[in-house]
C-alpha positions in Angstrom: 33.7 119.1 35.6 35.7 118.1 38.7 38.7 119.7 40.6 42.0 118.8 39.0 44.5 116.5 40.7 47.4 118.4 42.2 49.9 117.0 39.6 47.8 118.5 36.7 48.1 122.1 38.1 50.4 124.3 36.0 52.4 126.1 38.8 55.4 128.3 39.2 55.1 129.9 35.8 55.0 133.5 34.6 51.8 134.3 32.7 51.0 137.4 30.7 47.3 138.1 30.0 46.1 140.3 27.3 42.5 140.8 26.2 39.6 143.4 25.7 38.3 143.9 29.1 40.6 146.1 31.3 41.1 145.4 35.0 38.9 148.4 35.9 35.9 147.3 34.0 32.7 147.8 35.9 31.1 144.5 34.6 31.9 140.9 35.3 34.9 139.4 33.4 35.9 136.1 32.6 39.4 136.9 32.1 39.7 138.7 35.5 38.3 135.6 37.1 40.8 133.4 35.3 43.8 135.7 36.2 42.7 135.5 39.8 42.7 131.6 39.6 45.9 131.2 37.7 47.6 133.6 40.4 47.0 131.0 43.1 49.8 128.8 41.5 51.7 131.3 39.2 52.9 134.8 38.7 50.5 136.8 36.7 50.6 140.0 34.9 47.3 141.3 33.5 47.7 143.8 30.8 45.1 146.3 30.0 44.3 147.1 26.4 46.7 149.9 25.1 44.8 153.3 24.8 44.0 154.1 21.2 43.7 157.6 19.7 39.8 157.6 18.9 39.2 156.4 22.4 41.2 159.0 23.7 39.4 161.7 21.7 36.0 160.5 22.5 36.3 159.9 26.1 39.1 162.3 27.3 36.9 163.5 30.5 36.6 160.0 31.6 38.5 159.2 34.8 39.7 155.9 33.4 41.2 157.6 30.5 42.6 160.3 32.4 44.4 157.7 34.5 45.9 156.1 31.1 46.9 159.4 29.8 49.0 160.0 33.0 50.8 156.8 32.6 51.5 157.5 29.0 52.9 160.8 30.0 55.1 159.3 32.7 53.2 161.1 35.4 52.2 157.9 37.3 53.2 154.4 37.4 51.2 151.9 35.3 52.1 148.8 37.2 49.9 148.1 40.1 49.9 145.1 42.4 46.5 143.5 42.8 47.2 140.6 45.0 49.9 138.1 45.9 51.4 137.0 42.4 49.1 139.1 40.4 49.8 142.6 39.0 47.8 144.7 36.4 49.6 146.9 33.8 48.4 150.2 32.1 50.5 150.4 29.1 52.5 153.6 28.5 51.8 153.9 25.0 49.2 155.4 22.6 48.3 153.5 19.6 46.4 154.4 16.4 42.8 153.5 15.6 43.1 151.4 12.6 39.8 149.4 12.1 38.2 152.0 9.9 41.0 151.4 7.2 39.6 149.3 4.3 43.0 148.5 2.7 44.3 145.2 4.1 47.9 146.0 3.5 47.7 149.4 5.2 45.6 147.9 8.1 48.3 145.2 8.6 51.0 147.7 8.7 49.6 149.8 11.1 48.3 147.1 13.3 51.8 145.6 13.4 53.2 149.0 14.4 50.6 149.1 17.2 51.4 145.5 18.3 55.2 146.4 18.4 54.5 149.5 20.7 52.3 147.3 22.9 54.7 144.6 23.2 57.6 147.0 24.0 55.6 148.3 27.0 54.9 144.8 28.2 58.4 143.6 27.9 59.8 146.7 29.9 57.4 145.3 32.7 58.2 141.7 32.4 62.0 142.5 32.8 61.2 144.5 35.9 59.1 141.7 37.4 61.9 139.2 36.4 59.3 137.2 34.2 60.9 134.5 32.3 59.9 131.8 29.9 56.3 133.4 29.8 53.0 131.9 29.0 50.8 134.2 26.8 47.0 134.1 27.4 45.1 136.2 25.0 41.4 136.7 25.7 39.7 137.2 22.4 42.0 140.4 21.4 42.4 139.4 17.9 43.8 142.9 16.6 46.0 144.6 19.2 47.5 141.3 20.1 47.9 139.6 16.8 51.7 139.9 16.6 52.5 139.5 20.3 53.5 135.8 19.8 56.3 137.2 17.5 57.3 140.1 19.7 57.0 138.5 23.1 58.4 135.1 22.1 56.3 133.2 24.8 57.1 129.5 25.5 53.2 128.9 25.1 50.7 131.0 23.5 47.1 130.5 24.3 44.0 132.1 22.5 40.8 132.2 24.6 37.4 132.3 22.8 34.5 133.3 24.9 32.2 135.1 22.4 31.9 134.7 18.6 33.2 138.0 17.8 32.7 138.0 14.0 28.9 138.3 14.4 29.7 142.0 15.4 30.3 144.4 12.3 33.2 145.9 14.1 35.2 142.7 14.4 33.7 141.1 11.2 35.4 143.9 9.0 39.1 142.6 9.4 38.4 139.7 11.9 37.1 137.2 9.2 40.6 137.3 8.0 42.6 138.2 11.1 41.1 135.8 13.8 41.4 132.4 11.9 45.1 133.3 11.5 45.5 134.0 15.1 43.7 130.8 16.1 45.9 128.9 13.7 49.1 130.2 14.8 48.4 130.0 18.6 50.0 126.9 20.4 46.7 126.2 22.1 43.0 127.5 21.9 40.5 127.1 24.6 36.9 128.1 24.6 34.1 128.5 27.2 31.4 126.8 24.9 31.5 123.7 22.7 30.3 125.9 19.8 33.3 128.1 19.9 35.7 125.1 20.8 34.4 123.5 17.6 34.8 126.9 15.5 38.5 127.0 16.8 39.1 123.3 15.8 38.6 124.3 12.1 41.9 126.3 12.3 43.7 124.6 15.1 43.3 120.8 16.1 44.8 121.9 19.5 41.4 123.5 20.6 39.7 122.6 23.8 36.4 123.3 25.7 37.1 124.4 29.3 33.7 125.3 30.3 32.8 128.5 32.3 33.0 129.5 35.9 30.4 131.6 37.6 30.3 133.7 40.8 27.3 132.4 42.6 27.9 133.4 46.0 24.8 135.8 46.4 22.6 133.5 44.1 21.3 131.3 47.0 17.4 130.3 47.5 16.5 131.3 51.1 13.3 132.2 52.9 15.3 135.1 54.4 15.3 136.9 51.0 13.2 140.1 51.0 9.9 139.6 49.0 9.3 141.7 45.9 5.9 143.2 46.3 5.5 143.9 42.5 5.8 140.1 41.9 4.1 139.0 45.2 0.8 140.6 44.3 0.4 138.9 41.1 -1.9 135.9 40.8 -1.1 132.8 38.9 2.3 131.2 37.9 5.3 133.8 37.8 7.5 133.0 34.8 10.7 135.3 35.0 13.7 136.5 33.0 16.5 138.5 34.4 19.0 140.3 32.3 19.4 143.1 29.8 16.3 143.0 27.2 18.1 143.3 23.9 16.3 142.5 20.6 19.6 141.1 19.0 19.6 138.4 21.7 16.0 137.7 22.8 13.1 136.4 20.9 10.3 139.1 21.3 7.8 136.8 19.3 8.4 133.8 21.5 7.8 135.9 24.6 4.6 137.3 23.1 3.5 133.7 22.2 4.1 132.4 25.5 2.1 135.3 27.3 -0.8 135.3 24.6 -1.1 131.4 24.8 -1.2 131.3 28.5 -3.0 134.5 29.8 -3.2 133.1 33.4 0.6 133.2 33.5 2.6 136.2 34.5 5.6 136.8 32.3 8.1 139.0 34.5 10.9 140.7 32.7 13.6 142.3 34.9 16.4 144.4 33.1 17.0 147.4 31.0 15.4 147.6 27.6 16.9 148.5 24.2 14.9 150.7 21.8 13.2 147.9 20.1 12.0 146.2 23.4 10.8 149.7 24.5 8.6 150.0 21.5 7.5 146.4 21.1 3.9 145.0 21.3 5.1 143.2 24.5 4.0 146.4 26.4 0.4 146.0 25.2 0.1 142.6 26.6 -1.6 142.6 30.0 0.2 139.7 31.7 3.7 140.8 30.6 5.2 142.7 33.4 8.3 145.0 32.9 10.1 145.7 36.3 13.0 147.6 34.8 16.8 147.6 35.7 17.7 146.6 39.2 20.8 146.5 41.4 22.9 143.5 40.8 22.8 142.7 44.6 19.0 142.7 44.4 18.6 140.1 41.6 18.6 137.0 43.8 15.3 138.3 45.4 13.6 138.7 42.0 14.6 135.2 41.0 13.6 133.8 44.2 10.0 135.3 43.6 9.7 133.4 40.4 8.1 129.8 39.9 10.2 129.2 37.0 12.8 130.9 34.8 13.3 131.3 31.3 16.0 132.1 28.7 14.0 133.0 25.4 17.0 133.3 23.2 16.9 134.1 19.5 19.2 131.6 17.7 21.8 133.7 15.5 25.5 134.1 15.5 25.6 136.5 18.4 23.9 134.0 20.8 24.4 130.6 19.4 27.9 130.1 20.8 27.5 132.1 23.9 27.7 130.5 27.5 24.4 131.4 29.2 25.8 132.6 32.6 22.3 133.5 33.7 21.1 129.9 33.7 23.8 129.1 36.3 22.3 131.9 38.4 18.8 130.3 38.0 19.9 126.9 38.8 22.0 128.0 41.8 18.6 129.1 43.3 16.9 125.9 42.5 14.6 127.2 40.1 13.2 125.2 37.1 14.5 126.5 33.8 13.1 126.5 30.1 15.6 127.8 27.5 16.0 128.0 23.8 18.0 125.0 22.5 21.5 126.1 21.2 24.7 124.2 21.0 26.2 126.1 23.9 23.3 125.2 26.1 23.4 121.5 25.6 25.7 121.1 28.4 22.6 121.7 30.6 20.6 119.2 28.8 20.0 116.9 31.9 19.0 119.9 34.0 17.4 122.4 31.9 14.0 122.0 29.7 15.4 122.8 26.2 12.9 124.0 23.7 13.0 123.5 19.9 10.2 126.0 18.9 7.8 128.3 20.7 5.0 125.5 21.1 7.5 123.3 23.0 8.5 126.2 24.9 4.9 126.6 26.4 4.7 122.7 26.9 8.0 122.6 28.8 7.0 125.7 31.1 4.0 123.5 31.8 6.1 120.5 32.8 8.7 122.4 34.8 5.9 124.0 36.8 4.3 120.6 37.5 7.2 118.3 38.2 9.3 120.5 40.4 10.6 118.5 43.5 13.0 118.9 46.3 15.3 116.5 44.7 15.5 118.4 41.4 16.1 121.5 43.3 19.1 120.0 45.0 20.4 118.8 41.8 20.1 122.1 40.0 22.0 123.7 42.9 24.8 121.0 42.7 25.1 121.5 38.9 25.4 125.2 39.0 28.1 125.1 41.6 30.1 122.6 39.7 30.7 125.3 37.1 33.3 127.0 39.1 36.4 129.0 37.9 38.5 126.5 39.9 37.1 123.8 37.6 37.3 125.8 34.5 40.9 126.8 34.9 41.5 123.1 36.0 40.4 122.3 32.4 42.8 124.9 31.1 45.6 123.3 33.0 44.7 119.9 31.6 44.7 121.5 27.9 48.1 123.2 28.6 49.7 119.9 29.8 48.4 118.1 26.6 50.3 120.8 24.6 53.3 121.2 26.6 
């Protein structure tokens, strides 16, 4: 992607963003990054999800829940300025938890009531801010925001698909019926992977791939990065993965195959393990090294210590459409990368070695280790930095202009 011409930028508009991830989330958030980029040219209200009753009961002592309770009770203001042209809103309503309801008619009635309360809180705030002729941007919130197009009456409604939510049981229960209907009635759908944009196109022809931005400031290869003694002392090629070790996403059999096939290689896994990983046979293979969870700011030094990075994904509904942000982090540090071939990863096909099976995965690691050059390192860094939030939102502007 390249930066958008000035004339294609949507500017001077009032944008309301809703979604699943609150502003005070502790992890990285696509939607927050998009909000910050949109606010460079527009006024943006980032609305946190309304607090539901079960979340309140389960987490009543959590400081974030206490804050939301105070807003609902009118003890503190829910509207908080974040930056120029950017506010976040903690809604002053408590909604019911409805996903457990099996009857579709009862679910729809209660969900519409929840949406009405949520919309009322938003409308009070947009009136206070003087927002007019709003654009509604919905970040994958298929339930609590399903009726917002009807209640807020935006001039343009956008649905953003960044994960295939229906692969998760919680969302599948009602989502298989609800999400296609929401995609269909939205004026515009955008997605961060080609898989998800094609999924949206089944229900709405105005669906576009807008790519993904990444925050890569700390991921810079440098001789000044501290060494990692636990890696440095290993003899032989160092093949590494950084990220959560989750059995629903990573192929344990593939990792074992690589290690057993090439006992002279060191397979280094950096990240927290789920129960399946903790109990897996991988811990019995001598050339597989588990280094545990590390601070996010320390991850570049681990990647820097690898000779090659891997993304050994399982191919399933959870992973097939996901944009692999970690590949950008690997590439930003100039590392050769071998990854499982999925539709979402094909955007890297001229930069990353894509493996179709466990045998080709081993062959491509050998190839990546052998043909690493300064020119390839520079090209990888260039590709990673082309995946910026400025460029992703530029593609969003282009899609908006086509529909407007």
